[in-house]
ZAMARGU-4260 file (C-alpha; in steps of 0.2 Angstrom, whole numbers, plus 5000, padded with zeros to 4 digits):
<rodrens>
0) 4087/5188/5207 | 4089/5204/5197 | 4072/5207/5191 | 4062/5199/5206 | 4052/5215/5209
5) 4047/5219/5191 | 4043/5201/5187 | 4024/5198/5187 | 4021/5184/5199 | 4004/5177/5202
10) 3996/5188/5189 | 3978/5185/5185 | 3974/5184/5167 | 3955/5180/5169 | 3951/5198/5173
15) 3955/5215/5165 | 3972/5223/5170 | 3964/5238/5178 | 3953/5226/5189 | 3967/5215/5196
20) 3968/5224/5212 | 3949/5223/5214 | 3948/5204/5211 | 3964/5200/5220 | 3955/5194/5236
25) 3941/5184/5226 | 3943/5165/5229 | 3933/5153/5219 | 3919/5143/5228 | 3924/5125/5226
30) 3910/5113/5225 | 3896/5126/5224 | 3882/5120/5212 | 3879/5133/5199 | 3867/5123/5188
35) 3855/5109/5192 | 3842/5100/5183 | 3825/5107/5187 | 3811/5095/5191 | 3800/5106/5180
40) 3811/5105/5165 | 3801/5097/5151 | 3815/5093/5139 | 3826/5082/5151 | 3825/5066/5141
45) 3821/5073/5124 | 3839/5073/5118 | 3841/5055/5122 | 3825/5050/5114 | 3829/5059/5098
50) 3845/5048/5096 | 3838/5032/5103 | 3831/5025/5087 | 3847/5027/5077 | 3858/5020/5091
55) 3846/5005/5093 | 3847/5001/5074 | 3865/5003/5074 | 3868/4992/5089 | 3856/4979/5082
60) 3864/4978/5065 | 3881/4977/5073 | 3877/4963/5085 | 3862/4955/5076 | 3871/4941/5069
65) 3875/4935/5086 | 3858/4938/5094 | 3847/4931/5081 | 3855/4913/5081 | 3857/4913/5100
70) 3838/4918/5101 | 3833/4904/5089 | 3843/4891/5098 | 3836/4896/5115 | 3818/4895/5109
75) 3822/4879/5100 | 3830/4871/5115 | 3815/4877/5126 | 3802/4869/5114 | 3812/4853/5113
80) 3814/4851/5132 | 3795/4855/5135 | 3790/4842/5123 | 3802/4829/5130 | 3796/4833/5148
85) 3778/4831/5142 | 3782/4815/5133 | 3790/4808/5149 | 3775/4813/5159 | 3764/4804/5147
90) 3775/4788/5148 | 3772/4787/5167 | 3753/4787/5167 | 3744/4771/5172
</rodrens>
């Protein structure tokens, strides 16, 4: 290859050009935790709580047409079966 010596190989572009030799031996630490959630942080859940009402309303209005009839049918079936069971219990009295 003609320009093998002048071709920049493995050049670091994340540091300044005058600091390349200084940072040449630096290897990144893989798997090191650089930030964690402090147990003393007061606003850990606040971003979720701020958006919760809007998201709950959107989900209810999106799927409400399925949940409401299902809930009404379930409650109606439970009431009907309880009354049928009570009627059967009363019919077997002596």
